Structure formats: C-alpha cells, structure tokens
GUTORSE-501540 format. One record per residue (C-alpha): residue in one letter; x, y, z; residue number from 1. Coordinates in steps of 0.2 Angstrom, whole numbers, plus 5000, padded with zeros to 4 digits. Layout:
! residues N
+-----+------+------+------+-----+
| res |   xx |   yy |   zz |   n |
+-----+------+------+------+-----+
|   a |    X |    Y |    Z | NUM |
...
+-----+------+------+------+-----+
! end
This chain:
! residues 112
+-----+------+------+------+-----+
| res |   xx |   yy |   zz |   n |
+-----+------+------+------+-----+
|   x | 5296 | 4563 | 5362 |   1 |
|   x | 5281 | 4558 | 5372 |   2 |
|   x | 5283 | 4573 | 5383 |   3 |
|   x | 5283 | 4585 | 5368 |   4 |
|   x | 5267 | 4577 | 5361 |   5 |
|   x | 5259 | 4578 | 5378 |   6 |
|   x | 5263 | 4596 | 5379 |   7 |
|   x | 5257 | 4600 | 5361 |   8 |
|   x | 5241 | 4591 | 5364 |   9 |
|   x | 5238 | 4600 | 5380 |  10 |
|   x | 5242 | 4616 | 5372 |  11 |
|   x | 5229 | 4613 | 5358 |  12 |
|   x | 5216 | 4608 | 5371 |  13 |
|   x | 5219 | 4624 | 5381 |  14 |
|   x | 5219 | 4636 | 5367 |  15 |
|   x | 5204 | 4628 | 5359 |  16 |
|   x | 5194 | 4629 | 5375 |  17 |
|   x | 5199 | 4648 | 5377 |  18 |
|   x | 5194 | 4651 | 5359 |  19 |
|   x | 5177 | 4643 | 5362 |  20 |
|   x | 5175 | 4653 | 5378 |  21 |
|   x | 5179 | 4669 | 5368 |  22 |
|   x | 5166 | 4664 | 5354 |  23 |
|   x | 5153 | 4661 | 5368 |  24 |
|   x | 5157 | 4678 | 5375 |  25 |
|   x | 5155 | 4686 | 5358 |  26 |
|   x | 5138 | 4677 | 5356 |  27 |
|   x | 5132 | 4684 | 5372 |  28 |
|   x | 5135 | 4701 | 5366 |  29 |
|   x | 5129 | 4699 | 5348 |  30 |
|   x | 5113 | 4688 | 5349 |  31 |
|   x | 5097 | 4697 | 5350 |  32 |
|   x | 5087 | 4689 | 5364 |  33 |
|   x | 5088 | 4680 | 5380 |  34 |
|   x | 5085 | 4663 | 5373 |  35 |
|   x | 5099 | 4664 | 5360 |  36 |
|   x | 5111 | 4671 | 5372 |  37 |
|   x | 5107 | 4657 | 5384 |  38 |
|   x | 5111 | 4645 | 5371 |  39 |
|   x | 5127 | 4653 | 5366 |  40 |
|   x | 5132 | 4654 | 5384 |  41 |
|   x | 5126 | 4636 | 5389 |  42 |
|   x | 5134 | 4627 | 5375 |  43 |
|   x | 5151 | 4636 | 5377 |  44 |
|   x | 5150 | 4635 | 5396 |  45 |
|   x | 5150 | 4616 | 5395 |  46 |
|   x | 5162 | 4614 | 5381 |  47 |
|   x | 5175 | 4627 | 5386 |  48 |
|   x | 5179 | 4619 | 5403 |  49 |
|   x | 5179 | 4602 | 5396 |  50 |
|   x | 5193 | 4606 | 5384 |  51 |
|   x | 5202 | 4617 | 5397 |  52 |
|   x | 5201 | 4605 | 5411 |  53 |
|   x | 5206 | 4590 | 5399 |  54 |
|   x | 5222 | 4600 | 5394 |  55 |
|   x | 5226 | 4603 | 5413 |  56 |
|   x | 5224 | 4585 | 5417 |  57 |
|   x | 5236 | 4581 | 5403 |  58 |
|   x | 5248 | 4594 | 5410 |  59 |
|   x | 5246 | 4587 | 5428 |  60 |
|   x | 5251 | 4569 | 5424 |  61 |
|   x | 5245 | 4555 | 5435 |  62 |
|   x | 5244 | 4564 | 5452 |  63 |
|   x | 5230 | 4567 | 5464 |  64 |
|   x | 5228 | 4584 | 5455 |  65 |
|   x | 5221 | 4574 | 5440 |  66 |
|   x | 5208 | 4566 | 5450 |  67 |
|   x | 5203 | 4583 | 5458 |  68 |
|   x | 5202 | 4591 | 5441 |  69 |
|   x | 5191 | 4576 | 5434 |  70 |
|   x | 5179 | 4578 | 5449 |  71 |
|   x | 5178 | 4597 | 5445 |  72 |
|   x | 5175 | 4592 | 5427 |  73 |
|   x | 5161 | 4580 | 5431 |  74 |
|   x | 5153 | 4593 | 5443 |  75 |
|   x | 5153 | 4606 | 5428 |  76 |
|   x | 5146 | 4593 | 5416 |  77 |
|   x | 5131 | 4590 | 5427 |  78 |
|   x | 5128 | 4608 | 5433 |  79 |
|   x | 5130 | 4619 | 5418 |  80 |
|   x | 5117 | 4611 | 5407 |  81 |
|   x | 5105 | 4610 | 5422 |  82 |
|   x | 5107 | 4628 | 5426 |  83 |
|   x | 5104 | 4633 | 5408 |  84 |
|   x | 5088 | 4623 | 5407 |  85 |
|   x | 5082 | 4630 | 5424 |  86 |
|   x | 5085 | 4648 | 5417 |  87 |
|   x | 5076 | 4644 | 5401 |  88 |
|   x | 5061 | 4637 | 5411 |  89 |
|   x | 5061 | 4651 | 5423 |  90 |
|   x | 5061 | 4664 | 5408 |  91 |
|   x | 5047 | 4655 | 5399 |  92 |
|   x | 5037 | 4654 | 5416 |  93 |
|   x | 5039 | 4672 | 5418 |  94 |
|   x | 5032 | 4675 | 5400 |  95 |
|   x | 5048 | 4681 | 5392 |  96 |
|   x | 5045 | 4682 | 5374 |  97 |
|   x | 5056 | 4677 | 5359 |  98 |
|   x | 5064 | 4689 | 5348 |  99 |
|   x | 5054 | 4698 | 5335 | 100 |
|   x | 5056 | 4688 | 5318 | 101 |
|   x | 5048 | 4672 | 5323 | 102 |
|   x | 5042 | 4666 | 5340 | 103 |
|   x | 5036 | 4649 | 5346 | 104 |
|   x | 5018 | 4646 | 5345 | 105 |
|   x | 5008 | 4638 | 5359 | 106 |
|   x | 4994 | 4625 | 5358 | 107 |
|   x | 4980 | 4638 | 5359 | 108 |
|   x | 4988 | 4648 | 5345 | 109 |
|   x | 4989 | 4633 | 5334 | 110 |
|   x | 4970 | 4630 | 5336 | 111 |
|   x | 4965 | 4647 | 5329 | 112 |
+-----+------+------+------+-----+
! end
C-alpha cells in the first residue's frame, strides 16, 4: 500500500513538472518581449526541475542516488534564479527596451 502511494505521488510530481515545463516553453514562444519571456523561462526553469527531481527522489528511495539528486536540486535552485537575474540586468544595461504598450520609466523621465 505504501509503495503504491509513493509511486502515485512520484508520478503526480513528475507529470506536474513536465506540464510546467511545457507551459514555460509555450510562454517563451507566445510572450512579446525579452523580459516577459525571461520571466516565463525563469520561473518554470526553477519550478519544473524542483517537481521533477522531487519525483525522482521519491522513486529512488533512500539510496546515495537520492543524495546526489538533492545536491543537483540545490545547485539548480541557486543558479537558475541567479542566471535569470544576470540576464535581465545585462539586457537593461545594454538598453533593451520593454515591449510597446507600457514601459518602465526612469527617474529622469519622472521629473519631466
């Protein structure tokens, strides 16, 4: 009974992680500019591996593989948000503008 519950929970986590990855990929295609695409990719790039690796940890049981998967997960949780932030800062420093409708104002524009 415990094994069936464990397998079901693992399957739910794996499928949910895959669905979030697909939704993030769709966001990368559908969103209009770099910043919104970066947000879609950054959020799902953190959430999807979390769910998928959690499902894999449940499948692997209490072995050394679980520890390795946990270390991979911690590495991903630290590096993917940092990489998204670095990309956004580099785009802003390069002068990449926001998409048409509204754009963020700078301090000099607020004074006018």
